[in-house]
C-alpha positions as CSV (number, residue, x, y, z in Angstrom):
1,M,-39.0,41.3,34.9
2,T,-42.1,39.1,35.5
3,S,-42.6,37.3,38.9
4,E,-41.8,34.3,37.0
5,S,-38.6,35.1,36.5
6,A,-37.9,37.2,39.7
7,S,-38.5,33.7,41.4
8,F,-36.4,32.5,39.1
9,L,-33.3,34.7,39.6
10,A,-33.9,34.3,42.9
11,A,-33.5,30.1,43.3
12,E,-30.7,30.5,41.0
13,V,-28.7,32.7,43.6
14,L,-29.8,30.4,46.7
15,Q,-28.4,28.1,45.2
16,T,-25.2,29.4,43.7
17,F,-24.9,30.5,47.7
18,N,-25.3,27.1,48.4
19,K,-22.6,26.0,46.6
20,I,-20.5,28.5,47.8
21,F,-20.6,27.2,51.2
22,M,-21.5,23.9,50.8
23,V,-19.1,22.6,48.0
24,S,-15.6,21.8,48.9
25,S,-14.1,23.1,46.0
26,S,-15.1,26.6,47.4
27,R,-12.5,28.6,49.5
28,H,-15.8,29.5,51.5
29,Y,-16.6,26.2,52.1
30,W,-18.2,26.1,55.4
31,F,-15.6,23.6,57.2
32,F,-12.5,26.6,55.7
33,M,-14.9,28.8,56.9
34,L,-14.3,26.8,60.4
35,C,-10.6,26.7,60.5
36,Y,-10.7,30.3,59.8
37,L,-12.4,30.9,63.0
38,C,-10.1,28.3,64.6
39,I,-7.3,30.4,63.3
40,A,-8.6,33.8,64.6
41,L,-9.1,32.2,68.3
42,A,-5.8,30.2,68.3
43,V,-3.9,33.6,67.2
44,Y,-6.1,35.8,69.7
45,L,-5.7,33.7,72.9
46,H,-2.1,33.4,72.3
47,V,-1.3,36.9,71.0
48,E,-3.5,39.1,70.6
49,K,-6.2,39.2,73.6
50,K,-4.4,41.7,76.0
51,Q,-4.7,44.1,72.8
52,Y,-8.7,43.5,72.0
53,G,-11.3,43.2,74.6
54,S,-13.6,40.1,73.2
55,F,-13.1,37.6,70.7
56,T,-15.8,39.0,69.0
57,S,-14.5,42.9,68.2
58,Y,-11.2,40.6,67.5
59,L,-12.5,39.1,64.7
60,F,-14.9,41.6,63.7
61,P,-12.8,45.2,64.2
62,A,-15.3,47.9,63.2
63,E,-12.4,50.0,61.6
64,I,-12.2,47.0,58.7
65,Y,-16.2,46.0,59.1
66,K,-17.7,49.1,58.7
67,H,-15.5,50.5,56.2
68,A,-16.5,51.3,52.8
69,S,-14.0,49.0,51.1
70,A,-15.7,46.4,53.0
71,R,-18.9,47.0,51.7
72,T,-17.6,47.2,48.0
73,D,-16.2,44.1,48.3
74,L,-19.5,42.6,48.6
75,K,-21.2,44.5,46.3
76,I,-18.5,42.7,43.7
77,W,-19.1,39.9,45.0
78,L,-23.1,39.5,44.7
79,M,-22.1,41.4,41.1
80,L,-19.6,37.9,39.9
81,I,-23.0,35.6,41.3
82,L,-24.7,37.2,38.7
83,V,-22.2,37.1,36.4
84,L,-22.0,33.4,36.9
85,K,-25.6,32.6,36.3
86,L,-25.2,34.5,32.9
87,G,-22.9,32.1,32.1
88,I,-19.7,33.8,31.2
89,F,-17.5,31.2,33.2
90,P,-19.4,28.2,31.1
91,F,-18.2,30.1,28.1
92,I,-14.4,30.1,29.3
93,F,-14.2,26.7,29.8
94,S,-16.0,25.8,26.4
95,I,-13.3,27.8,25.1
96,I,-10.3,26.2,26.9
97,S,-12.0,22.3,25.9
98,S,-12.5,23.6,22.4
99,A,-8.7,24.5,22.2
100,M,-7.5,21.2,24.5
101,G,-9.1,19.3,22.1
102,V,-7.6,21.3,18.6
103,L,-4.5,20.3,20.3
104,E,-4.8,17.0,21.1
105,T,-5.7,16.8,17.0
106,V,-2.9,18.3,16.1
107,T,-0.5,16.2,18.3
108,D,-2.3,13.1,17.2
109,F,-1.8,13.8,13.5
110,L,2.4,15.3,13.7
111,A,3.0,12.4,16.5
112,P,1.1,9.3,17.0
113,Q,4.6,7.1,17.0
114,W,5.4,8.8,20.8
115,Q,2.0,8.1,22.4
116,V,1.2,5.7,24.6
117,P,-2.2,4.0,24.3
118,R,-4.5,4.7,27.0
119,T,-5.1,1.7,29.1
120,S,-8.0,0.7,32.1
121,K,-5.3,-0.2,34.4
122,T,-6.2,1.0,38.2
123,P,-3.9,4.2,38.7
124,T,-1.7,3.2,41.7
125,F,-1.4,5.4,45.0
126,F,2.2,6.7,43.7
127,D,0.5,7.0,40.4
128,R,-2.5,9.6,41.5
129,A,0.5,11.0,44.1
130,L,2.3,12.1,40.9
131,Y,-0.7,13.4,39.3
132,T,-1.7,15.6,42.0
133,I,2.1,17.3,42.3
134,I,2.4,17.9,38.2
135,F,-1.8,19.4,38.3
136,T,-0.5,21.4,41.2
137,L,2.1,22.8,39.9
138,C,0.5,23.5,36.4
139,T,-2.2,25.5,37.6
140,D,0.1,27.2,40.5
141,F,2.2,28.5,37.7
142,G,-0.5,29.2,35.3
143,F,-1.7,31.5,38.4
144,F,1.5,33.1,39.6
145,I,2.1,34.0,35.7
146,I,-0.5,35.8,34.8
147,H,-0.3,37.4,38.3
148,Y,3.1,38.2,37.6
149,C,2.0,39.8,34.3
150,Q,-1.2,41.9,35.6
151,H,1.4,43.8,37.7
152,K,3.8,44.5,35.2
153,I,1.7,45.1,31.8
154,S,-0.2,48.3,32.1
155,W,-3.4,47.2,30.1
156,L,-3.6,43.9,32.5
157,W,-2.8,46.3,35.5
158,A,-6.0,48.1,34.5
159,F,-8.0,45.4,35.7
160,H,-6.0,43.8,38.2
161,K,-6.4,47.3,39.9
162,V,-9.6,46.5,40.6
163,H,-8.5,44.0,43.5
164,H,-5.6,46.1,44.8
165,S,-8.2,49.4,45.6
166,A,-9.1,47.3,48.7
167,E,-8.2,49.5,51.7
168,V,-8.9,46.4,54.3
169,L,-9.1,43.2,54.2
170,T,-11.5,40.7,54.4
171,P,-12.2,37.1,53.8
172,F,-14.6,38.6,50.8
173,T,-11.9,40.4,49.4
174,A,-11.1,37.4,47.3
175,N,-14.1,37.4,45.1
176,R,-12.9,41.4,44.7
177,H,-11.6,41.4,41.0
178,H,-13.2,43.1,38.0
179,P,-14.8,40.1,35.5
180,V,-12.5,40.4,32.9
181,D,-9.7,39.3,35.6
182,Y,-11.3,36.4,36.2
183,I,-11.2,35.4,32.9
184,M,-7.7,36.3,32.2
185,H,-7.2,34.1,35.8
186,A,-9.5,31.4,34.3
187,T,-8.1,31.1,31.0
188,V,-4.2,30.8,31.6
189,A,-4.4,28.6,34.6
190,F,-6.3,26.2,33.3
191,S,-4.8,26.0,30.3
192,I,-1.6,25.3,31.8
193,Q,-3.7,22.9,34.1
194,G,-5.1,21.3,31.1
195,L,-1.8,21.2,29.3
196,G,-0.2,19.0,32.2
197,Y,-3.1,17.0,32.1
198,F,-3.1,16.2,28.6
199,A,1.1,15.8,28.5
200,F,1.2,13.3,31.6
201,T,-1.7,11.0,30.4
202,R,-0.3,10.7,27.0
203,F,3.1,9.4,28.6
204,Y,1.5,7.5,31.2
205,G,-1.1,6.1,29.1
206,T,-4.6,6.0,31.2
207,D,-6.8,8.5,32.5
208,I,-6.2,9.1,36.2
209,D,-7.5,11.6,38.6
210,R,-5.8,13.6,42.0
211,L,-5.5,12.4,45.6
212,L,-8.6,13.7,46.9
213,I,-9.5,14.9,50.6
214,I,-13.6,15.7,50.2
215,Q,-14.0,15.8,46.4
216,T,-10.9,18.4,46.5
217,S,-7.3,18.3,45.3
218,A,-5.4,17.2,48.5
219,I,-2.9,20.1,48.4
220,H,-5.2,22.6,47.8
221,F,-7.5,21.5,50.7
222,F,-4.6,21.6,53.0
223,Y,-4.1,25.6,51.3
224,Y,-7.7,26.1,51.4
225,M,-7.2,25.7,55.4
226,S,-5.7,28.8,56.0
227,A,-6.8,30.8,52.6
228,N,-9.2,32.8,54.5
229,C,-6.5,34.5,56.4
230,R,-4.9,35.9,53.7
231,H,-7.6,38.7,52.9
232,S,-7.8,39.7,56.9
233,H,-6.1,41.3,58.9
234,I,-5.2,37.6,60.9
235,W,-1.5,37.8,61.0
236,L,-0.4,34.1,60.5
237,G,3.1,33.0,59.0
238,F,4.3,29.7,58.3
239,G,8.0,30.7,59.9
240,P,11.1,30.9,57.1
241,R,10.9,26.7,56.6
242,I,7.5,26.0,55.5
243,S,7.4,29.4,53.6
244,C,10.0,28.4,51.3
245,L,7.5,26.5,49.6
246,F,4.5,27.8,50.7
247,I,2.7,31.3,50.4
248,S,1.4,32.0,53.8
249,P,-1.0,34.2,54.6
250,A,0.9,36.6,55.8
251,M,3.2,36.9,52.7
252,H,-0.2,37.8,50.5
253,Q,-0.7,40.7,53.0
254,I,2.4,42.2,52.2
255,H,1.4,41.6,48.5
256,H,-1.0,44.2,49.4
257,S,1.2,46.6,51.1
258,T,1.9,49.6,49.8
259,A,5.1,50.4,51.3
260,S,8.1,50.3,48.9
261,Q,9.7,47.5,50.2
262,H,7.1,45.2,49.9
263,Y,6.6,46.8,46.1
264,D,5.4,43.8,43.7
265,K,6.7,40.8,46.1
266,N,5.0,37.7,46.9
267,F,2.7,37.0,43.8
268,G,2.3,33.1,44.3
269,Y,-0.9,31.2,44.8
270,V,-0.2,27.9,47.1
271,L,3.7,27.4,46.3
272,S,6.1,30.3,46.9
273,I,8.9,28.7,44.7
274,W,8.1,30.9,41.7
275,D,8.8,34.1,43.4
276,W,11.8,32.3,44.4
277,I,12.8,31.7,40.5
278,F,11.1,35.0,40.2
279,K,13.0,36.9,42.7
280,T,10.0,38.4,44.4
281,R,9.9,36.4,47.5
282,L,9.6,38.4,50.5
283,I,9.4,36.3,54.2
284,A,8.2,38.1,57.2
285,L,10.3,37.4,60.2
286,E,7.7,38.5,62.5
287,K,4.3,40.9,62.3
288,E,4.4,44.5,60.2
289,S,1.9,46.9,60.1
290,L,0.4,47.1,56.6
291,T,-1.7,49.8,55.0
292,V,-3.1,48.5,51.8
293,G,-4.5,49.8,49.1
294,L,-3.2,51.1,46.0
295,R,-0.4,53.4,46.3
296,A,0.0,57.1,46.1
297,N,0.8,57.5,42.7
298,E,-3.0,55.5,41.5
299,R,-5.9,57.3,40.1
300,R,-8.7,55.9,43.0
301,Y,-12.4,55.3,42.0
302,T,-15.2,56.9,42.2
303,G,-17.2,54.3,42.7
304,F,-18.8,50.8,42.0
305,F,-19.9,51.5,38.6
306,D,-16.6,53.5,38.1
307,M,-14.6,50.5,39.3
308,M,-16.7,48.1,36.4
309,W,-15.9,50.5,33.4
310,R,-13.0,52.8,34.2
311,P,-10.9,49.2,33.8
312,F,-11.6,48.8,30.0
313,A,-10.8,52.6,28.9
314,D,-7.7,52.6,30.8
315,S,-6.5,49.1,29.2
316,L,-7.6,50.2,26.0
317,Y,-5.3,53.1,26.7
318,G,-2.2,51.2,27.5
319,F,-2.9,48.6,24.7
320,K,-2.3,51.4,22.2
321,S,1.2,51.4,21.8
322,I,3.7,49.0,23.0
323,G,6.0,51.7,24.7
324,R,2.8,51.7,27.2
325,W,2.4,48.0,28.2
326,R,5.3,48.9,30.6
327,R,3.7,49.3,33.9
328,R,5.5,52.1,35.3
329,P,6.4,51.2,39.2
330,D,6.3,55.0,41.6
């Protein structure tokens, strides 16, 4: 690699880091990380102060942040930054855009009589609020359904297992995904999101945008305020009433638990209504001591490269026969 190429790659990586911490649509945006810090401080002062000698020891417990699994989180995160720069995600979005273009063309051809012509009128607050809700429902259902399938279908689980191999949870465990896992999430979730936008604007008759808070969809903005607690040791429940609608960080930590009573529970992203519909919702009423990671019968990874390449072989084995598609529980 020439010095010019190395400098260019370094500049691109630094620019990506800047986007991660300085762009509001990222869960690691500085404001959301500050929210994580404030939540941790509140939990420490009201619940955990007697157990920990200092706030620093509570925020960064050695048994978590010195664990090999935490180091693997960072390795995968850095690798994904390079993957972004290789253009894989833009490639995904181009496929989705092409698919939506084909869908629009087919709809224009088959059913022009029910289409409302797009207008230039300015959407009202109610219009944007309604679209924000529809956008959230479509996106969230897309994330839920692919997540549900990743746990139920063996060849999809082969890739998603990388995320669940984390033996400790840190905010950066949220980025611990196989690149193929990201492709599956993006393709399904953004396709359903696109269908929602397409249907809404076709029937509504105008282009419209969501309600935004610092350039982030309003509902997702409030989700991101506590999202970094989901993959952490900080137990934050929303209570039984709010948890009937929204997934709390504690509910997602239960999703990572190896305990039999927590098996395949709480697949939701923002909303818990899908888990209620699919009968997979489990609301914890009090703090539980959890062991996270893969269950006893799951084969372990021997290292970072094994984690990246073995899922392809495992997925191919599961894909060969329809009888192997169903993931076998313990």
